[in-house]
N, C-alpha and C positions, 0 to 999 in steps of 0.2 A: 363870708373875702377874710381871712387873717387880714387882721392889724398891721401886725408887723410885717407885713408884705411889701405895706409903706412905704415901710423905711429903707426899700432894697432900693435897687438899680440891677438892667441891664446891660456890659458893656459893647455899644457894638461902633465899627468902622462906618463911618457918614458913610450913603450915598454919593457916588460924586465923581466925576473924569480924574480926580486925584486918589481914588482910593488903591487901596496898596495891596497887593491879597498877599500875605505871609503862610510861607517857606519855609523848611531847613535842607540841608546837606545831608548826602547820601547816609552818611556817618549816625548823624543826630534823628535821622525820620529808622532806623533800626535801635533807640538807642529811647528815645522818649515815647507814654504811651501814658495815658490819662489814667486818672489813677495810679501813679506808677511815682516812686523815692526817688531822683534819682540817687548819680555814686557821685560822688565831689574828683574824684581821682580818675576820672574819666576826662576831664573837661568841660572845659565847656562848653554848648551848644550851641550851635552853629546857625544860624536863617541867610532868606534872601529873600528876591521878588519871584515869586513863581511864573511874576510871566518876566522876565525880563529878558528873554530873545527875546520871543513877541516887540514888545519894549522896543528892540537897539533895534529890528533891522524897519523898526516906522520913523528910528530918531525918536522914542518921546525918552522922558525924565521925572518918573515919578517923582514927587517931590518924600522927603521922606521926615516922617512926625515922630513928638517928643515919643507918644507910645504905641507901641506894634501892638496889633491883635490881629486874636487866631478863632478860634469856636474855643469855647473852654479857657484861654489861656494868654493869656498878654504876655511883652515885652517891655518896661519898665527903665524909667535916670534915673540915678545911681541914687539923686533928694526921695522920694517916694520911693524905692528902697525904705533909705535910712527912717524914711514916718513907719513903713510898717514894720519894720525893723522893733520898735518898742514893744511890739503887743503880741504874749502869744495866741497867735488862731488858728484854730484847730486847724494842723490838718494846710497848711502851708507854707511848704518852699521856695525860697525866695533865688532857684541856685542862678550862678553865674552865665550868662550871654554876648555871644557879638552876632551884628548885623555885619553881611558881607554885600556896599551898597554893588546896585550897576555897572562902574567905574572896580568894584574889584576892592575899593579902600572899607577896611575893619569900622566898623565902631562898634568900642568898649563901655564896659561903666554899665549895660545894661543886665538888668535880671528878668526868669521868667519867673509871674506867679503858677507855680506847680502844686494843683492841691491834689495834693495821692492822696487823704483817704477824705469819702465824703458824709453830708448829717442826712443822717433819714429820717427829713421834716417833710416827707409829699403825706400830706391831708387824704387819703387813699378817699374819702365818700365820697369827699366834697371835689376833689384835682375832678376833672376827663380822661380821662385814660383810655389807650387807644388799644382793646380786650378783646387781643380773637382768642379763644380756651384752642382753639384749633392749633393754632403755631406757639402760643403761650407756650414753654414750660414753666412750674414751680423756679425760683429762685432765678429767673429772667429780666435782663431788667426791665420796668415799667415804660412802653412808651407814654406819653405825656400829652394829651395836646392844648386842655388846660391849668394850670395849675393852679394848686393853690400849697401855702406851707398847709402849716403846724404846730401852732403857737404854742401849742403847748410841748412840746422839744422843744424848741427853737429853747422857753425862759429857763431851760433847767441850763443855758449854755449863760458867762455871762454874756456880755454885748459886743467885749471888748476881745471873746475869743470868736466874734463872728461877723468882725467886720470887712472880712470878704471869705465866702462860702459854697463850695455846689454840692447837689444834692445827691447822696449815696442812692446806688438800683432805679438812674431812671438813663434813657439811653439820650444819648447829643445835655447830656446838662451842659446849663449855664454855666456861667461864673457871675456870683452876684455879690453885688457891693454894695457896704452899706450910705447912706449919709454920708458918714462921718469923714469915710472915705472920699467920694464924693464926693464934696465942702472940697477938702486937701486939692481937688483933681482943680476943679474952676482955679482956687486962688489964685492955682499954679499957670494958669493958660497954659495946661496942656494939651494941645496938638494929636487928633487921630480918631479920636474919640469922643462918641456922646448916648450918651444913656438914656432910657427907656424907663422906666419905674418899673416896675416890677407886675405891679399890681396891674396895672394899664398892655400888658403885653402881650397880643396873641399870636398862637403857635407859628412862624414861618412869614410872620410881615417883616421879615429885612430880607425876603430875597425882593418881594413886592419891584416890578418897576417902575411903576409910580414912588418910589422908597417910601418910609414913615407913615400910614397915614391918619397918624395921634400924634400931641408934640411932645418932643423931647425935648426928653429937661436938662 
């Protein structure tokens, strides 16, 4: 097991009745791709509730969190953005964003944590890779069932430059947050986010109907 993996956590939305499914408006869907640097001149990205219409029909209003999460990225408040800006984090872009709620009110002063360049730190010998030679070609991203970090790669990067990162060359890359980032979020009691230690995570556990089966931190 990787030692550095114990210092990182994966952020998730808790499996509760108040879970908000983050979506994008049509223009933002066309603009945003994982591992792509965004162009500031195109203006902010616009996000919304993916189940807005269904909720309106049912008369449901999902409480807005402090941090909005989707797979591989998150929208964060200004204070957290300013904290992260103190560090020269590899491949990180803090991109201006807006959330439009179900009542058409705009919530600004948000930033998207956009990792436009990943770190190639998958330990291919120790990780469990779903490898099918009949469908996998050289250069394809790996499908990984059990991820183990290659500490020798991460240790070449100063800690402050890898406080948040995504792994390169894997499908459905997770967002990894260092303990220092997690501590800051906890100190400010931000809502909308829970953490699972990267060394404890089991692929797909966040989708189980009974929620997380091991303690979250």
